[in-house]
C-alpha positions as CSV (number, residue, x, y, z in Angstrom):
1,M,0.0,0.0,0.0
2,A,1.0,3.6,-0.4
3,R,2.2,6.0,2.3
4,A,1.8,9.7,2.8
5,L,3.7,12.6,4.2
6,L,1.6,15.7,4.9
7,I,3.7,18.9,5.7
8,V,2.0,22.1,6.9
9,L,4.3,25.2,6.6
10,D,2.5,27.1,9.4
11,S,1.4,30.5,8.1
12,V,3.0,30.3,4.6
13,G,0.1,31.8,2.7
14,I,0.2,32.8,-0.9
15,G,-2.3,35.7,-1.2
16,G,-5.5,37.1,0.2
17,A,-8.5,34.8,0.3
18,P,-11.6,35.9,-1.6
19,D,-13.2,37.0,1.7
20,A,-10.0,38.5,3.1
21,D,-11.7,41.9,3.3
22,R,-14.0,40.6,6.0
23,Y,-10.9,40.0,8.1
24,G,-9.1,43.3,7.3
25,D,-6.6,41.3,5.2
26,A,-7.4,42.2,1.6
27,G,-4.1,42.5,-0.2
28,S,-2.1,40.4,2.2
29,D,0.3,37.9,0.6
30,T,2.9,36.2,2.8
31,V,5.1,34.6,0.2
32,G,4.6,37.3,-2.4
33,H,5.4,40.2,-0.1
34,I,8.5,38.4,1.3
35,A,9.8,37.8,-2.2
36,E,9.1,41.5,-3.2
37,A,10.8,42.8,0.0
38,C,13.9,40.6,-0.6
39,A,14.1,41.7,-4.2
40,A,14.0,45.3,-3.0
41,G,16.8,44.8,-0.4
42,R,14.5,44.7,2.6
43,G,15.2,41.1,3.4
44,D,18.8,41.5,4.3
45,R,20.3,40.9,7.8
46,P,24.0,40.7,8.4
47,G,25.1,37.1,9.2
48,L,21.7,35.7,8.3
49,R,20.9,36.3,4.6
50,A,20.9,38.9,1.8
51,G,19.6,39.4,-1.7
52,P,16.5,38.0,-3.5
53,L,14.5,35.2,-2.0
54,R,16.0,31.9,-3.2
55,L,13.7,28.9,-3.3
56,P,14.8,26.9,-6.3
57,N,13.4,23.6,-5.1
58,L,10.0,25.0,-4.1
59,A,9.9,26.9,-7.4
60,A,10.6,23.6,-9.2
61,L,7.6,22.1,-7.4
62,G,5.4,24.9,-8.7
63,L,5.2,27.3,-5.7
64,G,5.5,30.4,-8.0
65,L,2.7,29.0,-10.2
66,A,0.5,28.3,-7.2
67,C,1.1,31.9,-6.2
68,E,0.2,33.1,-9.7
69,G,-3.1,31.1,-9.4
70,A,-3.9,32.8,-6.1
71,T,-2.9,36.4,-7.0
72,G,-2.4,36.6,-10.7
73,R,1.4,37.1,-10.5
74,V,4.5,35.0,-9.9
75,P,6.6,36.5,-7.0
76,P,10.1,37.6,-7.9
77,G,12.5,34.7,-8.3
78,L,9.8,32.0,-7.9
79,A,9.2,31.1,-11.6
80,P,10.3,27.5,-12.2
81,M,13.5,27.0,-14.2
82,G,12.4,24.2,-16.5
83,A,9.6,21.7,-16.2
84,V,7.6,21.6,-13.0
85,R,8.1,18.5,-10.9
86,A,4.9,18.3,-8.9
87,L,1.1,18.8,-8.9
88,W,0.6,22.4,-8.0
89,G,-2.5,24.5,-7.0
90,H,-4.0,26.7,-4.4
91,A,-6.8,26.3,-1.9
92,V,-9.4,28.6,-0.3
93,E,-10.5,28.2,3.3
94,I,-14.2,27.9,4.0
95,A,-13.9,27.6,7.8
96,A,-14.8,30.8,9.7
97,G,-11.4,31.7,11.0
98,K,-7.7,32.3,10.2
99,D,-6.3,30.3,13.0
100,T,-4.2,27.2,13.3
101,P,-6.9,24.7,14.4
102,S,-9.4,25.9,11.8
103,G,-6.8,25.5,9.0
104,H,-5.5,22.1,10.1
105,W,-9.0,20.7,10.8
106,E,-10.2,21.7,7.4
107,I,-7.1,20.2,5.8
108,A,-8.0,17.0,7.6
109,G,-11.6,17.1,6.3
110,V,-13.5,19.0,9.0
111,P,-14.2,22.6,8.1
112,V,-15.7,24.5,11.1
113,R,-18.3,27.0,9.8
114,E,-19.2,28.4,13.2
115,A,-16.5,30.8,14.4
116,F,-14.6,30.2,17.6
117,G,-15.2,32.6,20.4
118,H,-12.8,35.6,20.7
119,F,-12.0,38.1,23.4
120,P,-12.4,41.8,22.6
121,D,-9.4,44.1,22.0
122,T,-10.1,46.0,25.2
123,R,-8.5,46.4,28.6
124,P,-9.3,44.2,30.3
125,A,-10.0,41.7,27.6
126,F,-11.2,38.8,29.7
127,P,-14.6,38.5,31.4
128,P,-14.2,39.3,35.1
129,E,-15.9,36.1,36.1
130,L,-13.5,34.0,34.0
131,V,-10.5,35.7,35.7
132,A,-12.0,35.3,39.1
133,A,-12.7,31.6,38.6
134,L,-9.1,31.0,37.3
135,V,-7.6,32.8,40.2
136,A,-9.7,30.9,42.7
137,Q,-9.3,27.4,41.2
138,A,-5.6,27.7,40.3
139,D,-4.8,29.3,43.7
140,L,-3.2,32.4,42.0
141,P,-2.5,35.8,43.6
142,G,-4.0,37.4,40.5
143,I,-3.0,37.8,36.9
144,L,-1.0,40.2,34.8
145,G,-1.7,41.4,31.3
146,D,-5.4,40.7,30.6
147,R,-5.3,42.2,27.1
148,H,-4.3,41.6,23.4
149,A,-0.6,41.5,23.1
150,S,2.4,40.0,21.3
151,G,3.8,37.2,23.4
152,T,7.4,38.3,23.2
153,V,6.6,41.9,23.9
154,I,4.4,41.3,26.9
155,I,6.9,38.9,28.5
156,D,9.6,41.6,28.1
157,E,7.2,44.1,29.6
158,L,5.8,42.1,32.5
159,G,8.3,39.3,33.1
160,A,10.0,40.9,36.1
161,E,6.7,41.8,37.7
162,H,5.6,38.2,37.2
163,V,8.6,36.8,38.9
164,R,8.2,39.2,41.8
165,T,4.5,38.7,42.3
166,G,3.9,35.2,41.2
167,Q,1.0,36.3,39.0
168,P,1.0,34.6,35.6
169,I,0.8,36.7,32.4
170,C,-2.5,36.2,30.6
171,Y,-3.1,37.6,27.2
172,T,-4.9,36.9,23.9
173,S,-5.0,38.0,20.3
174,A,-7.2,38.1,17.3
175,D,-7.1,34.3,17.4
176,S,-9.4,32.3,19.6
177,V,-6.8,31.9,22.4
178,F,-6.2,32.3,26.1
179,Q,-2.5,32.4,26.5
180,I,-0.7,32.0,29.9
181,A,3.0,32.8,30.2
182,A,5.0,31.9,33.3
183,H,8.6,31.5,34.3
184,E,9.6,27.8,34.3
185,E,11.6,28.1,37.5
186,A,9.9,30.9,39.5
187,F,6.4,29.7,38.7
188,G,7.1,26.1,37.8
189,L,6.5,24.3,34.5
190,E,4.0,21.7,35.8
191,R,2.1,24.4,37.7
192,L,1.8,26.3,34.5
193,Y,0.4,23.3,32.7
194,E,-2.1,22.6,35.5
195,T,-3.2,26.3,35.4
196,C,-3.8,25.9,31.7
197,R,-5.8,22.7,32.2
198,I,-8.0,24.7,34.6
199,A,-8.3,27.5,32.1
200,R,-9.2,25.1,29.4
201,R,-12.3,23.9,31.3
202,L,-13.2,27.5,32.2
203,C,-12.9,28.6,28.6
204,D,-15.1,25.9,27.1
205,P,-18.3,27.9,27.6
206,Y,-16.7,30.8,25.7
207,R,-15.9,28.5,22.7
208,V,-12.2,29.4,22.9
209,G,-10.2,27.2,20.5
210,R,-6.9,27.0,22.4
211,V,-5.4,27.6,25.8
212,I,-1.7,27.9,25.4
213,A,1.1,27.5,28.0
214,R,3.9,29.9,27.2
215,P,6.8,29.0,29.5
216,F,9.9,31.3,29.5
217,V,13.2,31.6,31.4
218,G,15.7,34.4,32.1
219,D,15.7,37.5,34.2
220,A,15.4,41.3,33.9
221,E,19.1,41.8,33.5
222,T,19.8,39.2,30.8
223,G,16.3,39.3,29.3
224,F,13.5,36.8,29.1
225,R,13.1,34.2,26.4
226,R,10.4,31.7,25.6
227,T,11.4,28.0,25.7
228,G,10.4,25.1,23.5
229,R,8.1,23.6,26.1
230,R,5.0,25.4,24.9
231,K,1.9,23.3,25.2
232,D,-1.5,23.8,23.5
233,F,-4.7,22.7,25.2
234,S,-7.2,22.6,22.3
235,V,-10.8,21.7,21.9
236,A,-11.3,18.5,19.9
237,P,-12.5,18.6,16.3
238,P,-16.3,18.3,16.1
239,A,-16.2,15.3,13.7
240,D,-13.9,12.6,12.5
241,T,-10.8,13.9,10.8
242,L,-8.3,12.2,8.4
243,L,-6.5,11.0,11.6
244,D,-9.6,9.4,13.0
245,V,-10.3,7.6,9.8
246,A,-6.7,6.4,9.5
247,Q,-6.7,5.1,13.1
248,A,-10.0,3.3,12.6
249,A,-8.5,1.6,9.6
250,G,-5.6,0.4,11.7
251,R,-3.0,2.6,10.0
252,K,0.1,3.8,11.6
253,V,0.0,7.6,12.3
254,V,3.0,9.7,13.3
255,S,2.3,13.3,14.4
256,V,5.2,15.7,14.5
257,G,5.4,19.2,16.0
258,K,2.2,20.8,17.1
259,I,-0.1,18.2,15.4
260,G,-0.9,16.4,18.7
261,D,-1.9,19.6,20.4
262,I,-3.9,20.9,17.4
263,F,-6.0,17.8,17.3
264,A,-6.4,17.5,21.1
265,H,-4.3,14.3,21.0
266,R,-7.1,12.4,19.4
267,A,-6.1,9.7,16.9
268,T,-2.7,11.3,16.6
269,G,-0.8,8.1,17.0
270,E,2.9,8.4,17.8
271,E,3.5,12.0,18.8
272,I,7.0,13.6,18.4
273,K,7.5,17.2,19.4
274,P,11.1,18.4,19.1
275,G,12.0,22.1,19.1
276,G,12.5,24.0,15.9
277,N,11.7,23.4,12.3
278,A,14.9,21.5,11.4
279,A,14.5,19.1,14.3
280,C,10.8,18.5,13.5
281,L,11.6,17.8,9.8
282,D,14.4,15.4,10.9
283,A,11.9,13.6,13.2
284,A,9.3,13.4,10.4
285,L,11.8,11.9,8.0
286,A,12.9,9.4,10.6
287,G,9.3,8.5,11.2
288,L,8.8,8.1,7.4
289,N,11.8,5.8,7.2
290,K,10.2,3.3,9.5
291,L,6.6,3.9,8.5
292,P,4.7,0.8,7.3
293,D,2.7,0.6,4.2
294,G,-0.6,2.6,4.5
295,G,0.8,4.9,7.1
296,L,0.7,8.7,7.5
297,V,3.2,11.2,8.8
298,F,1.6,14.6,9.6
299,L,4.1,17.4,10.2
300,N,3.6,21.0,11.3
301,L,6.5,23.4,11.0
302,V,5.6,26.3,13.3
303,D,8.7,28.5,13.3
304,F,7.5,30.4,10.2
305,D,4.6,31.6,12.2
306,T,5.8,32.0,15.8
307,E,9.3,33.1,15.2
308,H,8.9,35.3,12.2
309,G,5.3,36.0,11.1
310,H,4.0,37.4,14.4
311,R,7.2,39.3,14.9
312,R,6.9,40.9,11.5
313,D,10.4,39.7,10.7
314,V,10.9,39.6,6.9
315,P,14.6,38.6,6.9
316,G,14.0,35.8,9.5
317,Y,10.9,34.5,7.6
318,A,12.9,34.5,4.3
319,A,15.8,32.7,5.9
320,E,13.3,30.1,7.3
321,L,11.8,29.5,3.9
322,E,15.2,29.1,2.3
323,A,16.2,26.6,5.0
324,F,13.2,24.5,4.3
325,D,13.8,24.7,0.6
326,A,17.3,23.4,1.1
327,R,15.8,20.3,2.8
328,L,13.6,19.3,-0.1
329,P,16.2,17.0,-1.6
330,D,16.2,15.1,1.8
331,I,12.4,14.8,1.5
332,H,12.6,13.5,-2.1
333,A,15.3,11.0,-1.0
334,A,13.1,9.7,1.8
335,L,10.2,8.8,-0.5
336,R,9.8,5.4,-2.0
337,A,7.6,4.1,-4.8
338,G,3.9,4.7,-4.1
339,D,4.5,7.5,-1.6
340,L,2.8,10.9,-1.7
341,A,4.2,14.0,-0.2
342,I,2.1,17.2,0.1
343,V,3.4,20.6,1.2
344,T,0.8,23.1,2.1
345,A,-0.1,25.7,4.8
346,D,-2.9,26.5,7.2
347,H,-3.3,30.3,6.9
348,G,-1.1,33.4,6.3
349,N,1.0,35.6,8.5
350,D,2.3,38.3,6.2
351,P,5.4,39.8,7.9
352,T,4.9,43.1,5.9
353,W,1.3,43.5,7.1
354,H,0.0,45.7,9.9
355,G,-0.4,44.4,13.4
356,T,1.0,41.1,14.6
357,E,-1.8,38.7,13.7
358,H,-2.5,36.0,11.1
359,T,-3.7,37.0,7.7
360,R,-6.7,35.4,5.9
361,E,-5.0,33.9,2.8
362,Q,-5.1,31.1,0.3
363,V,-2.5,28.3,0.7
364,P,-0.3,26.4,-1.7
365,I,-0.7,22.7,-2.6
366,L,2.4,21.1,-3.9
367,A,2.0,17.3,-4.2
368,F,4.7,15.0,-5.4
369,G,6.2,11.5,-5.1
370,P,7.8,8.8,-7.2
371,G,5.6,8.1,-10.2
372,I,3.2,11.0,-9.6
373,A,2.8,13.0,-12.8
374,P,3.1,16.8,-12.5
375,G,0.4,19.2,-13.5
376,P,-2.0,21.9,-12.4
377,L,-4.6,21.4,-9.7
378,G,-6.1,24.8,-10.1
379,R,-8.1,26.5,-7.3
380,R,-9.5,24.1,-4.7
381,E,-12.6,25.5,-3.0
382,T,-11.7,24.1,0.4
383,F,-8.6,23.0,2.2
384,A,-10.4,19.7,2.8
385,D,-9.5,18.6,-0.7
386,I,-6.0,18.0,0.7
387,G,-7.2,15.5,3.3
388,A,-9.5,13.9,0.7
389,A,-6.6,13.4,-1.6
390,V,-4.5,11.8,1.1
391,A,-7.4,9.6,2.1
392,A,-7.9,8.5,-1.5
393,H,-4.1,7.8,-1.9
394,L,-4.1,5.7,1.2
395,G,-7.2,3.8,0.2
396,L,-9.1,5.1,3.2
397,P,-12.9,5.8,3.2
398,P,-14.0,9.2,2.1
399,L,-13.8,12.0,4.6
400,G,-16.8,14.2,5.6
401,A,-15.7,17.0,3.3
402,G,-13.4,17.6,0.4
403,T,-12.9,16.2,-3.1
404,A,-9.8,14.3,-4.0
405,W,-8.0,15.4,-7.2
């Protein structure tokens, strides 16, 4: 039987969705704007990278043509040099959101039409009764923050006060999230996780998609920095996903990176969560190497989003894209006859855009493997077509949404 490797480049969108204006994101274009910025010299950083965006392997798979399908233009430097070596296309999200769970669940065959709950961009942002319950049930001296904020900025701002008072830093964003940041040593990592478990229960009535533990270390003198021990406490998908269907069929599933958290650890099989994109890709290829016939490796590469998109870091995002591009030969080498690999994304996070939030964008679909003939996939009207194609390739029953190509 065939095997599948599904890779989600977190936030690597390729142009505003048809309904982007409803989200304030009309004109956003993560890959296109990064390529344009690099071509204009705005993607340079000494010691990191310089010059135009160089993605020869992704371009050969049709990334530039997928961008052209989404926006009408090929970004600078992304035209393929010679024949395209993959199926290429672009997909539109039908879920009511531009967040990580919405994107991943739709990819896996479960578009969520009813929007998650969100907290207003006010001060305070959280309902007083929610905060009071969290303080009482988690035995906290209070909380800090209570507003929309960038995670790195608010930790820099309130980290010292948190260590002094013992009050965790609670904040949110335009996504459906309740985030809790705390010092791993002064507050305690396990205590942070338990506080998040309590917050998860309390947030359920508000339809909040994720409660996120954001541990950090450091001090006021040397600076505070987040660690790789982040943990997401997500609601479960409302219906069976590709993962559930694969598990029910007795297939081996390997989930790498944030996948376990995103799917509330349901039907996620063997979970591997190393830190950083490079380590996650290494783990996914190691999992693929021992994957039996009919198995699925599902990989999320989050650094594009957390380290560069939210921070509006064009050079860093460009360098991350180039680092992934350089690993594509390793991915090709790991595939064997009958395998399918798909590279896609879950939303956008245009680092040239205003604010620090995700952007409502279309996503690329690049599908390849030994014996898979290249060609255009065109515009897919839902991310769920991706999961449907994986299910069809693996000989699984059809999913609840999506049409296989």
